[in-house]
C-alpha atoms as a printed R data frame, in Angstrom:
    type eleno elety resid chain resno       x       y       z
1   ATOM     1    CA   MET     A     1 113.790 161.586 120.747
2   ATOM     2    CA   ALA     A     2 109.623 162.612 120.583
3   ATOM     3    CA   TRP     A     3 108.678 160.112 122.454
4   ATOM     4    CA   LYS     A     4 108.489 159.771 126.578
5   ATOM     5    CA   THR     A     5 110.272 157.107 128.470
6   ATOM     6    CA   LEU     A     6 109.553 155.435 131.776
7   ATOM     7    CA   ASP     A     7 111.290 158.105 133.545
8   ATOM     8    CA   ASP     A     8 108.943 161.014 132.304
9   ATOM     9    CA   MET     A     9 105.927 159.233 134.276
10  ATOM    10    CA   ALA     A    10 104.199 159.467 137.382
11  ATOM    11    CA   LEU     A    11 104.241 155.354 137.797
12  ATOM    12    CA   LYS     A    12 103.762 155.344 141.880
13  ATOM    13    CA   GLY     A    13  99.940 153.901 142.443
14  ATOM    14    CA   ALA     A    14  99.495 153.663 138.797
15  ATOM    15    CA   ARG     A    15  98.452 150.565 136.390
16  ATOM    16    CA   VAL     A    16 101.125 150.144 133.659
17  ATOM    17    CA   VAL     A    17  99.577 148.766 130.852
18  ATOM    18    CA   THR     A    18 102.773 147.446 128.942
19  ATOM    19    CA   ARG     A    19 102.800 145.284 125.582
20  ATOM    20    CA   VAL     A    20 105.666 143.342 125.216
21  ATOM    21    CA   ASP     A    21 106.958 140.949 123.010
22  ATOM    22    CA   ILE     A    22 107.192 137.392 124.724
23  ATOM    23    CA   ASN     A    23 106.415 135.774 121.268
24  ATOM    24    CA   VAL     A    24 108.955 132.928 122.449
25  ATOM    25    CA   PRO     A    25 109.802 129.028 121.278
26  ATOM    26    CA   VAL     A    26 107.725 126.508 123.196
27  ATOM    27    CA   SER     A    27 108.287 122.822 123.071
28  ATOM    28    CA   ASN     A    28 106.169 120.363 125.167
29  ATOM    29    CA   GLY     A    29 104.917 123.474 127.520
30  ATOM    30    CA   LYS     A    30 108.275 124.598 128.537
31  ATOM    31    CA   VAL     A    31 110.052 127.803 127.047
32  ATOM    32    CA   THR     A    32 112.977 126.857 125.341
33  ATOM    33    CA   ASP     A    33 114.410 130.055 124.812
34  ATOM    34    CA   ALA     A    34 113.640 132.657 127.305
35  ATOM    35    CA   THR     A    35 115.622 135.775 125.312
36  ATOM    36    CA   ARG     A    36 112.606 137.654 124.784
37  ATOM    37    CA   ILE     A    37 111.439 137.711 128.234
38  ATOM    38    CA   GLU     A    38 114.709 138.456 129.505
39  ATOM    39    CA   ARG     A    39 114.711 141.492 127.346
40  ATOM    40    CA   ILE     A    40 111.710 142.799 129.359
41  ATOM    41    CA   VAL     A    41 112.984 142.088 133.158
42  ATOM    42    CA   PRO     A    42 114.412 145.561 133.306
43  ATOM    43    CA   THR     A    43 111.062 147.678 132.044
44  ATOM    44    CA   VAL     A    44 109.050 145.312 134.377
45  ATOM    45    CA   ALA     A    45 111.666 145.816 137.663
46  ATOM    46    CA   ASP     A    46 111.349 149.618 136.623
47  ATOM    47    CA   ILE     A    47 107.991 149.799 137.156
48  ATOM    48    CA   ARG     A    48 107.405 148.178 140.233
49  ATOM    49    CA   THR     A    49 110.510 149.362 142.012
50  ATOM    50    CA   ALA     A    50 108.838 153.109 141.256
51  ATOM    51    CA   GLY     A    51 105.386 151.578 142.997
52  ATOM    52    CA   GLY     A    52 103.607 150.782 140.092
53  ATOM    53    CA   THR     A    53 101.588 147.496 138.759
54  ATOM    54    CA   VAL     A    54 102.296 145.685 135.527
55  ATOM    55    CA   VAL     A    55  99.691 144.653 133.400
56  ATOM    56    CA   LEU     A    56 101.220 142.710 130.487
57  ATOM    57    CA   LEU     A    57  99.711 142.408 126.795
58  ATOM    58    CA   ALA     A    58 101.420 140.111 124.730
59  ATOM    59    CA   HIS     A    59 100.433 137.951 121.440
60  ATOM    60    CA   PHE     A    60 101.572 134.378 121.212
61  ATOM    61    CA   ASP     A    61 101.467 133.257 117.558
62  ATOM    62    CA   ARG     A    62  99.053 133.533 114.923
63  ATOM    63    CA   PRO     A    63  96.009 131.929 116.125
64  ATOM    64    CA   LYS     A    64  93.967 134.601 113.724
65  ATOM    65    CA   GLY     A    65  91.197 135.764 115.997
66  ATOM    66    CA   LYS     A    66  89.883 132.461 117.396
67  ATOM    67    CA   VAL     A    67  90.880 130.812 120.999
68  ATOM    68    CA   VAL     A    68  93.821 128.129 120.569
69  ATOM    69    CA   PRO     A    69  93.978 126.735 123.603
70  ATOM    70    CA   GLU     A    70  97.980 125.619 122.787
71  ATOM    71    CA   LEU     A    71  98.122 129.239 121.847
72  ATOM    72    CA   SER     A    72  97.321 130.461 125.871
73  ATOM    73    CA   LEU     A    73 100.082 132.604 127.045
74  ATOM    74    CA   GLU     A    74  99.258 130.773 130.531
75  ATOM    75    CA   GLN     A    75 101.972 128.392 129.549
76  ATOM    76    CA   LEU     A    76 104.604 131.006 129.928
77  ATOM    77    CA   VAL     A    77 103.114 132.030 133.612
78  ATOM    78    CA   PRO     A    78 106.117 130.079 135.392
79  ATOM    79    CA   THR     A    79 108.972 131.233 133.162
80  ATOM    80    CA   LEU     A    80 107.788 134.982 133.572
81  ATOM    81    CA   SER     A    81 107.122 134.616 137.192
82  ATOM    82    CA   GLU     A    82 110.870 132.956 137.452
83  ATOM    83    CA   HIS     A    83 112.668 135.940 135.343
84  ATOM    84    CA   PHE     A    84 110.385 138.752 137.445
85  ATOM    85    CA   GLY     A    85 111.519 137.264 140.717
86  ATOM    86    CA   HIS     A    86 108.000 137.599 141.554
87  ATOM    87    CA   PRO     A    87 104.287 135.677 141.093
88  ATOM    88    CA   VAL     A    88 102.741 136.462 137.733
89  ATOM    89    CA   GLN     A    89  98.905 136.545 137.923
90  ATOM    90    CA   PHE     A    90  96.758 135.390 134.484
91  ATOM    91    CA   ALA     A    91  94.066 136.502 133.642
92  ATOM    92    CA   PRO     A    92  91.867 134.328 130.587
93  ATOM    93    CA   THR     A    93  89.674 137.314 129.498
94  ATOM    94    CA   LEU     A    94  89.600 141.008 129.608
95  ATOM    95    CA   THR     A    95  86.823 140.821 132.243
96  ATOM    96    CA   ASP     A    96  88.940 138.690 134.188
97  ATOM    97    CA   ALA     A    97  91.703 141.370 133.910
98  ATOM    98    CA   LYS     A    98  89.260 143.861 135.309
99  ATOM    99    CA   ALA     A    99  88.134 141.920 137.899
100 ATOM   100    CA   ILE     A   100  91.577 140.923 139.568
101 ATOM   101    CA   ASN     A   101  92.658 142.808 142.406
102 ATOM   102    CA   LEU     A   102  96.236 143.789 142.236
103 ATOM   103    CA   LYS     A   103  98.309 145.746 144.298
104 ATOM   104    CA   ASP     A   104 101.383 148.147 143.743
105 ATOM   105    CA   GLY     A   105 104.223 146.291 142.731
106 ATOM   106    CA   ASP     A   106 101.589 143.050 141.274
107 ATOM   107    CA   ILE     A   107 102.488 142.105 138.145
108 ATOM   108    CA   MET     A   108  99.143 140.288 135.892
109 ATOM   109    CA   LEU     A   109  99.332 138.927 132.357
110 ATOM   110    CA   VAL     A   110  96.052 138.954 130.169
111 ATOM   111    CA   GLU     A   111  95.718 136.374 127.739
112 ATOM   112    CA   ASN     A   112  96.823 136.300 123.924
113 ATOM   113    CA   THR     A   113  95.512 139.517 122.518
114 ATOM   114    CA   ARG     A   114  95.507 137.828 118.862
115 ATOM   115    CA   PHE     A   115  92.669 135.671 120.518
116 ATOM   116    CA   ASP     A   116  90.275 138.880 119.559
117 ATOM   117    CA   PRO     A   117  89.645 139.541 115.924
118 ATOM   118    CA   ARG     A   118  89.417 143.373 117.134
119 ATOM   119    CA   GLU     A   119  93.108 143.223 117.727
120 ATOM   120    CA   THR     A   120  94.824 142.826 114.259
121 ATOM   121    CA   GLU     A   121  91.945 145.160 113.109
122 ATOM   122    CA   ASN     A   122  92.767 148.105 115.275
123 ATOM   123    CA   ASP     A   123  89.244 148.154 116.434
124 ATOM   124    CA   PRO     A   124  88.477 151.203 118.421
125 ATOM   125    CA   SER     A   125  86.508 149.444 120.745
126 ATOM   126    CA   MET     A   126  89.133 146.931 121.806
127 ATOM   127    CA   ALA     A   127  91.699 149.815 122.334
128 ATOM   128    CA   VAL     A   128  89.194 151.330 124.647
129 ATOM   129    CA   ASP     A   129  88.673 147.734 126.723
130 ATOM   130    CA   LEU     A   130  92.829 147.670 126.651
131 ATOM   131    CA   ALA     A   131  92.617 151.149 127.741
132 ATOM   132    CA   SER     A   132  90.121 150.574 130.960
133 ATOM   133    CA   LEU     A   133  93.102 148.190 132.538
134 ATOM   134    CA   GLY     A   134  95.293 151.065 133.580
135 ATOM   135    CA   ASP     A   135  95.997 154.162 133.804
136 ATOM   136    CA   ILE     A   136  99.102 154.660 131.334
137 ATOM   137    CA   TYR     A   137 100.433 152.841 128.494
138 ATOM   138    CA   CYS     A   138 104.045 151.829 128.237
139 ATOM   139    CA   ASN     A   139 105.106 150.126 124.728
140 ATOM   140    CA   ASP     A   140 108.257 147.516 125.038
141 ATOM   141    CA   ALA     A   141 108.101 145.755 121.848
142 ATOM   142    CA   PHE     A   142 109.514 147.443 119.405
143 ATOM   143    CA   SER     A   143 109.391 143.950 117.259
144 ATOM   144    CA   THR     A   144 105.518 144.721 117.032
145 ATOM   145    CA   ALA     A   145 105.695 148.169 115.964
146 ATOM   146    CA   HIS     A   146 105.597 147.995 112.599
147 ATOM   147    CA   ARG     A   147 101.815 146.564 113.438
148 ATOM   148    CA   ALA     A   148  98.781 148.781 113.601
149 ATOM   149    CA   HIS     A   149  97.164 146.887 116.051
150 ATOM   150    CA   ALA     A   150  95.016 147.714 119.026
151 ATOM   151    CA   SER     A   151  97.504 147.081 121.398
152 ATOM   152    CA   THR     A   152 100.721 148.709 119.554
153 ATOM   153    CA   ALA     A   153  98.704 151.876 118.532
154 ATOM   154    CA   GLY     A   154  95.199 152.197 119.240
155 ATOM   155    CA   ILE     A   155  95.558 152.181 122.731
156 ATOM   156    CA   ALA     A   156  98.485 154.704 122.819
157 ATOM   157    CA   LYS     A   157  95.951 157.364 121.684
158 ATOM   158    CA   LEU     A   158  94.153 156.613 124.735
159 ATOM   159    CA   LEU     A   159  96.696 156.975 127.654
160 ATOM   160    CA   PRO     A   160  99.652 159.056 128.672
161 ATOM   161    CA   ASN     A   161 102.173 156.886 126.974
162 ATOM   162    CA   CYS     A   162 105.838 156.225 126.988
163 ATOM   163    CA   ALA     A   163 108.209 153.546 125.761
164 ATOM   164    CA   GLY     A   164 109.684 150.899 127.708
165 ATOM   165    CA   ARG     A   165 113.415 150.143 128.532
166 ATOM   166    CA   LEU     A   166 113.972 147.927 125.340
167 ATOM   167    CA   MET     A   167 112.094 150.019 123.485
168 ATOM   168    CA   GLN     A   168 113.810 152.766 124.415
169 ATOM   169    CA   VAL     A   169 117.392 151.480 124.040
170 ATOM   170    CA   GLU     A   170 116.083 150.126 120.513
171 ATOM   171    CA   LEU     A   171 115.265 153.345 119.568
172 ATOM   172    CA   GLN     A   172 118.596 155.192 120.834
173 ATOM   173    CA   ALA     A   173 120.519 152.826 118.891
174 ATOM   174    CA   LEU     A   174 118.507 152.913 115.624
175 ATOM   175    CA   GLU     A   175 118.413 156.757 115.926
176 ATOM   176    CA   LYS     A   176 122.154 156.805 116.395
177 ATOM   177    CA   ALA     A   177 122.605 154.817 113.470
178 ATOM   178    CA   LEU     A   178 120.922 156.372 110.720
179 ATOM   179    CA   SER     A   179 119.273 159.310 111.654
180 ATOM   180    CA   ASN     A   180 121.911 161.314 113.363
181 ATOM   181    CA   PRO     A   181 125.124 159.031 112.713
182 ATOM   182    CA   GLU     A   182 128.596 159.799 112.831
183 ATOM   183    CA   HIS     A   183 130.552 159.507 109.378
184 ATOM   184    CA   PRO     A   184 131.491 157.565 107.222
185 ATOM   185    CA   VAL     A   185 129.004 155.062 107.646
186 ATOM   186    CA   VAL     A   186 129.020 151.732 106.350
187 ATOM   187    CA   ALA     A   187 126.155 149.369 105.550
188 ATOM   188    CA   VAL     A   188 126.246 145.695 105.150
189 ATOM   189    CA   VAL     A   189 123.267 144.620 103.397
190 ATOM   190    CA   GLY     A   190 123.104 140.518 102.377
191 ATOM   191    CA   GLY     A   191 120.864 137.827 101.648
192 ATOM   192    CA   ALA     A   192 119.461 135.843  98.962
193 ATOM   193    CA   LYS     A   193 117.804 138.643  96.811
194 ATOM   194    CA   VAL     A   194 118.318 142.109  95.231
195 ATOM   195    CA   SER     A   195 114.326 142.070  95.234
196 ATOM   196    CA   SER     A   196 113.631 141.931  98.750
197 ATOM   197    CA   LYS     A   197 116.165 144.571  99.224
198 ATOM   198    CA   LEU     A   198 115.102 146.866  96.937
199 ATOM   199    CA   ASP     A   199 113.741 149.696  99.521
200 ATOM   200    CA   LEU     A   200 116.220 149.362 101.595
201 ATOM   201    CA   LEU     A   201 118.793 150.157  99.258
202 ATOM   202    CA   GLY     A   202 116.930 152.799  98.242
203 ATOM   203    CA   ASN     A   203 116.794 154.422 101.963
204 ATOM   204    CA   LEU     A   204 120.239 153.618 102.712
205 ATOM   205    CA   ILE     A   205 121.806 154.985  99.733
206 ATOM   206    CA   PRO     A   206 121.689 159.149 100.605
207 ATOM   207    CA   LYS     A   207 122.358 157.952 104.011
208 ATOM   208    CA   VAL     A   208 125.675 155.936 104.095
209 ATOM   209    CA   ASP     A   209 129.094 156.702 102.897
210 ATOM   210    CA   GLN     A   210 129.504 152.524 101.339
211 ATOM   211    CA   ILE     A   211 127.441 149.211 100.761
212 ATOM   212    CA   VAL     A   212 128.843 146.174 100.933
213 ATOM   213    CA   ILE     A   213 126.675 143.828  98.591
214 ATOM   214    CA   GLY     A   214 126.800 140.604  99.936
215 ATOM   215    CA   GLY     A   215 125.178 136.660  99.705
216 ATOM   216    CA   GLY     A   216 123.088 136.089  96.427
217 ATOM   217    CA   MET     A   217 122.327 139.423  95.938
218 ATOM   218    CA   ALA     A   218 126.080 140.244  94.694
219 ATOM   219    CA   ASN     A   219 125.553 137.493  92.348
220 ATOM   220    CA   THR     A   220 122.873 139.752  90.339
221 ATOM   221    CA   PHE     A   221 124.695 142.796  90.690
222 ATOM   222    CA   LEU     A   222 127.829 140.870  89.068
223 ATOM   223    CA   ALA     A   223 125.804 139.237  86.550
224 ATOM   224    CA   ALA     A   224 124.526 142.845  85.755
225 ATOM   225    CA   GLN     A   225 127.669 144.023  84.894
226 ATOM   226    CA   GLY     A   226 128.488 141.088  82.408
227 ATOM   227    CA   ILE     A   227 130.123 138.390  84.811
228 ATOM   228    CA   ASP     A   228 129.122 134.942  84.442
229 ATOM   229    CA   VAL     A   229 127.963 133.486  87.701
230 ATOM   230    CA   GLY     A   230 127.694 130.087  86.233
231 ATOM   231    CA   LYS     A   231 124.679 128.392  88.577
232 ATOM   232    CA   SER     A   232 124.745 130.689  91.314
233 ATOM   233    CA   LEU     A   233 121.748 132.388  92.910
234 ATOM   234    CA   CYS     A   234 120.853 135.136  90.459
235 ATOM   235    CA   GLU     A   235 118.014 137.489  89.838
236 ATOM   236    CA   HIS     A   236 118.652 137.996  85.836
237 ATOM   237    CA   ASP     A   237 115.401 139.242  85.418
238 ATOM   238    CA   LEU     A   238 116.448 142.287  87.912
239 ATOM   239    CA   ALA     A   239 119.501 143.531  85.679
240 ATOM   240    CA   ASP     A   240 118.435 146.686  85.171
241 ATOM   241    CA   THR     A   241 117.298 147.160  88.102
242 ATOM   242    CA   ALA     A   242 120.695 146.590  89.766
243 ATOM   243    CA   ARG     A   243 122.257 148.371  87.001
244 ATOM   244    CA   GLU     A   244 119.889 151.589  88.233
245 ATOM   245    CA   ILE     A   245 121.008 150.994  91.957
246 ATOM   246    CA   MET     A   246 124.696 151.238  90.911
247 ATOM   247    CA   ALA     A   247 123.815 154.338  89.270
248 ATOM   248    CA   ALA     A   248 121.806 155.919  91.803
249 ATOM   249    CA   ALA     A   249 124.673 155.204  94.484
250 ATOM   250    CA   LYS     A   250 127.476 156.767  92.068
251 ATOM   251    CA   ALA     A   251 125.497 160.063  91.525
252 ATOM   252    CA   GLY     A   252 124.237 160.042  95.933
253 ATOM   253    CA   ASN     A   253 128.220 159.469  96.243
254 ATOM   254    CA   CYS     A   254 127.597 156.066  97.782
255 ATOM   255    CA   GLU     A   255 130.356 153.200  97.091
256 ATOM   256    CA   LEU     A   256 128.586 149.771  96.204
257 ATOM   257    CA   ILE     A   257 131.141 147.152  97.391
258 ATOM   258    CA   LEU     A   258 131.051 143.937  95.442
259 ATOM   259    CA   PRO     A   259 133.180 141.057  95.853
260 ATOM   260    CA   ILE     A   260 136.807 140.770  94.102
261 ATOM   261    CA   ASP     A   261 137.177 137.181  95.050
262 ATOM   262    CA   VAL     A   262 134.626 134.278  95.651
263 ATOM   263    CA   ILE     A   263 134.247 130.536  97.099
264 ATOM   264    CA   THR     A   264 132.144 128.723  94.556
265 ATOM   265    CA   ALA     A   265 131.331 124.761  94.716
266 ATOM   266    CA   LEU     A   266 129.896 122.502  92.323
267 ATOM   267    CA   GLU     A   267 126.824 121.730  94.716
268 ATOM   268    CA   PHE     A   268 125.585 123.558  97.824
269 ATOM   269    CA   LYS     A   269 125.932 120.919 100.733
270 ATOM   270    CA   ALA     A   270 128.341 120.402 103.654
271 ATOM   271    CA   GLY     A   271 131.441 119.028 102.708
272 ATOM   272    CA   ALA     A   272 131.284 120.055  99.368
273 ATOM   273    CA   GLU     A   273 134.719 121.161  97.748
274 ATOM   274    CA   ALA     A   274 134.953 124.340  97.587
275 ATOM   275    CA   THR     A   275 136.974 126.737  94.682
276 ATOM   276    CA   THR     A   276 138.325 130.358  95.419
277 ATOM   277    CA   CYS     A   277 138.639 132.166  92.555
278 ATOM   278    CA   ALA     A   278 138.660 136.571  91.152
279 ATOM   279    CA   ALA     A   279 134.670 136.979  91.086
280 ATOM   280    CA   ASP     A   280 134.727 137.231  87.328
281 ATOM   281    CA   ALA     A   281 135.882 133.667  86.753
282 ATOM   282    CA   CYS     A   282 132.949 131.316  88.402
283 ATOM   283    CA   ALA     A   283 133.514 127.979  86.614
284 ATOM   284    CA   PRO     A   284 129.802 128.002  84.168
285 ATOM   285    CA   ASP     A   285 128.814 124.659  86.119
286 ATOM   286    CA   ALA     A   286 129.660 126.034  89.572
287 ATOM   287    CA   MET     A   287 127.812 128.429  91.414
288 ATOM   288    CA   ILE     A   288 129.171 131.251  93.830
289 ATOM   289    CA   LEU     A   289 128.173 130.681  97.504
290 ATOM   290    CA   ASP     A   290 130.742 133.100  99.141
291 ATOM   291    CA   ALA     A   291 132.872 135.989  99.328
292 ATOM   292    CA   GLY     A   292 136.943 134.968  99.543
293 ATOM   293    CA   PRO     A   293 139.592 136.267 101.813
294 ATOM   294    CA   GLU     A   294 140.454 139.425  99.241
295 ATOM   295    CA   SER     A   295 136.634 140.236  99.912
296 ATOM   296    CA   VAL     A   296 137.092 139.964 103.297
297 ATOM   297    CA   ALA     A   297 139.897 141.816 103.559
298 ATOM   298    CA   GLN     A   298 138.483 144.646 101.374
299 ATOM   299    CA   VAL     A   299 135.346 144.874 103.664
300 ATOM   300    CA   GLU     A   300 137.814 145.234 107.111
301 ATOM   301    CA   ALA     A   301 139.822 147.706 105.347
302 ATOM   302    CA   VAL     A   302 135.982 149.504 105.137
303 ATOM   303    CA   PHE     A   303 135.481 149.039 108.830
304 ATOM   304    CA   ASP     A   304 138.946 150.005 109.788
305 ATOM   305    CA   ALA     A   305 137.753 153.440 108.104
306 ATOM   306    CA   ALA     A   306 133.893 153.799 109.240
307 ATOM   307    CA   LYS     A   307 132.627 155.160 112.580
308 ATOM   308    CA   THR     A   308 129.006 153.410 112.103
309 ATOM   309    CA   LEU     A   309 128.088 150.380 110.880
310 ATOM   310    CA   VAL     A   310 124.645 149.314 110.101
311 ATOM   311    CA   TRP     A   311 124.408 145.112 109.342
312 ATOM   312    CA   ASN     A   312 121.085 143.413 107.657
313 ATOM   313    CA   GLY     A   313 121.830 140.301 106.173
314 ATOM   314    CA   PRO     A   314 124.605 137.773 105.712
315 ATOM   315    CA   MET     A   315 127.330 137.484 103.299
316 ATOM   316    CA   GLY     A   316 127.191 133.931 102.061
317 ATOM   317    CA   ALA     A   317 125.291 131.118 102.452
318 ATOM   318    CA   PHE     A   318 126.609 130.873 106.320
319 ATOM   319    CA   GLU     A   319 124.237 127.967 107.252
320 ATOM   320    CA   ILE     A   320 126.826 125.736 105.634
321 ATOM   321    CA   PRO     A   321 130.368 125.570 106.816
322 ATOM   322    CA   PRO     A   322 132.877 126.357 104.553
323 ATOM   323    CA   PHE     A   323 130.518 129.141 103.228
324 ATOM   324    CA   ASN     A   324 130.318 130.954 106.661
325 ATOM   325    CA   MET     A   325 134.065 132.478 106.355
326 ATOM   326    CA   ALA     A   326 133.421 135.662 104.885
327 ATOM   327    CA   THR     A   327 130.209 136.382 107.170
328 ATOM   328    CA   ASP     A   328 132.239 135.302 110.747
329 ATOM   329    CA   ALA     A   329 135.258 136.928 110.113
330 ATOM   330    CA   ALA     A   330 133.793 140.096 109.081
331 ATOM   331    CA   ALA     A   331 131.095 140.234 111.999
332 ATOM   332    CA   LEU     A   332 134.334 139.144 114.191
333 ATOM   333    CA   HIS     A   333 136.588 142.149 112.554
334 ATOM   334    CA   ALA     A   334 133.150 144.555 113.628
335 ATOM   335    CA   ALA     A   335 132.939 143.303 116.853
336 ATOM   336    CA   LYS     A   336 136.498 143.961 117.499
337 ATOM   337    CA   LEU     A   337 136.385 147.175 116.511
338 ATOM   338    CA   SER     A   338 133.199 147.919 118.789
339 ATOM   339    CA   LYS     A   339 134.562 146.482 121.584
340 ATOM   340    CA   ALA     A   340 137.574 148.797 120.825
341 ATOM   341    CA   GLY     A   341 135.163 151.957 121.149
342 ATOM   342    CA   LYS     A   342 135.993 152.600 117.428
343 ATOM   343    CA   LEU     A   343 132.963 152.047 115.777
344 ATOM   344    CA   LEU     A   344 129.314 151.742 116.511
345 ATOM   345    CA   SER     A   345 127.393 148.710 114.885
346 ATOM   346    CA   VAL     A   346 124.060 148.103 115.115
347 ATOM   347    CA   ALA     A   347 122.351 144.352 113.257
348 ATOM   348    CA   GLY     A   348 119.304 142.542 112.791
349 ATOM   349    CA   GLY     A   349 116.686 140.388 111.037
350 ATOM   350    CA   GLY     A   350 116.373 136.957 111.510
351 ATOM   351    CA   ASP     A   351 119.472 135.136 109.462
352 ATOM   352    CA   THR     A   352 121.930 138.509 110.690
353 ATOM   353    CA   VAL     A   353 121.223 137.661 114.053
354 ATOM   354    CA   ALA     A   354 121.751 133.782 113.886
355 ATOM   355    CA   ALA     A   355 124.907 134.223 111.845
356 ATOM   356    CA   LEU     A   356 126.255 136.522 114.513
357 ATOM   357    CA   ASN     A   357 125.398 134.647 117.062
358 ATOM   358    CA   GLY     A   358 127.116 131.266 115.420
359 ATOM   359    CA   SER     A   359 129.943 133.364 114.502
360 ATOM   360    CA   GLY     A   360 130.371 134.856 118.948
361 ATOM   361    CA   ALA     A   361 130.527 137.823 117.266
362 ATOM   362    CA   ALA     A   362 127.041 138.796 118.490
363 ATOM   363    CA   GLU     A   363 128.426 140.058 122.047
364 ATOM   364    CA   GLY     A   364 130.871 142.483 120.794
365 ATOM   365    CA   PHE     A   365 128.315 144.040 118.602
366 ATOM   366    CA   SER     A   366 127.004 147.645 120.234
367 ATOM   367    CA   TYR     A   367 123.393 146.644 119.709
368 ATOM   368    CA   ILE     A   368 121.850 143.591 118.181
369 ATOM   369    CA   SER     A   369 117.889 143.734 117.373
370 ATOM   370    CA   THR     A   370 115.816 140.925 118.048
371 ATOM   371    CA   ALA     A   371 112.746 142.651 115.848
372 ATOM   372    CA   GLY     A   372 112.970 141.065 112.175
373 ATOM   373    CA   GLY     A   373 110.341 142.941 110.352
374 ATOM   374    CA   ALA     A   374 110.266 146.237 112.708
375 ATOM   375    CA   PHE     A   375 114.098 146.558 112.486
376 ATOM   376    CA   LEU     A   376 113.906 145.805 108.367
377 ATOM   377    CA   GLU     A   377 111.265 148.610 107.770
378 ATOM   378    CA   TRP     A   378 112.791 150.833 109.906
379 ATOM   379    CA   LEU     A   379 116.310 150.722 108.152
380 ATOM   380    CA   GLU     A   380 113.364 151.244 104.849
381 ATOM   381    CA   GLY     A   381 112.547 154.629 106.391
382 ATOM   382    CA   LYS     A   382 108.830 153.495 106.696
383 ATOM   383    CA   THR     A   383 106.832 154.747 109.324
384 ATOM   384    CA   LEU     A   384 106.232 152.380 112.133
385 ATOM   385    CA   PRO     A   385 102.788 152.848 113.824
386 ATOM   386    CA   GLY     A   386 104.028 151.648 117.150
387 ATOM   387    CA   VAL     A   387 106.394 154.228 117.190
388 ATOM   388    CA   ALA     A   388 104.463 156.933 115.807
389 ATOM   389    CA   ALA     A   389 101.336 156.502 118.328
390 ATOM   390    CA   LEU     A   390 104.156 157.220 120.841
391 ATOM   391    CA   GLU     A   391 105.404 160.199 119.424
392 ATOM   392    CA   SER     A   392 102.020 161.512 119.265
């Protein structure tokens, strides 16, 4: 690890400027899902316990450099105070933040960083203004680490810096899963389109032993082999690309695992009559909407032999039953192996988290990332500015 943690910092009496992700869903001024707030509680608690003061920086939605009252972070103060077990003071502006007198153990939340156009431009003057609020910078927002913003990258160059507890856990989980994994390593890569996962596949092939291809992506690979996929979602124009990926995987001793049987229907809607058939037997007027039971058994056998699993994307159109069968069954099997200590499983991405939560498998996985874009860019092998700033 090239980055420091809170354990490496002298926190007593220090103001710790802490970047967090509290971009939570709100309805009528009330937080409807406090998961992201719950995940930053350990960082806030550890800074306070060590005698430090917490200055929270965060964004909310996309105000595009303008003050938008309904996107003010002030509406989150009651929920934050409740979860931290301590009142949170609110600073409407950076000038107010500098003027508020804080004692050791106090918590202050500064208004939405994206109200200032300099934030997303990573303007050095914004970084200087933010750095003037404290003595130490702590980044606990891995989910924004793929953004080179003033509050994620610029400020880290101006203060002694470290990763918060959530960032620390996330980076450790990802490094264990991909940077220095225990083999065999298997990846599940699903979703609608191959075109959105080209960088991901390119980065995974040299690093993993097997890749399970699921969702609409699998249809493109089946079609590239000359299989008729009927009216299925399929990027027929990427057939050559799919064949190139298959060739690269073969050359790199990475096995691509495609469905051997599929679940089809004449229309994609709840209650549609589903038919199970061999992967090469889809009716011309039908669409493939999920992997079949034989494919699931094949994937479960791959998981049984693996030591590490990285998962991004569902195996079928999980949003509408019964086309959630393959995703749910495979995820629950991975969760069982993880709970038994036989498999390190790391998953992330919006659809992936929704699918794993829906199946009840999420709690059994070793680590679930809620980072979305940052998680995907990490898997793609891209440099994340927020992490690179800590390493420097």
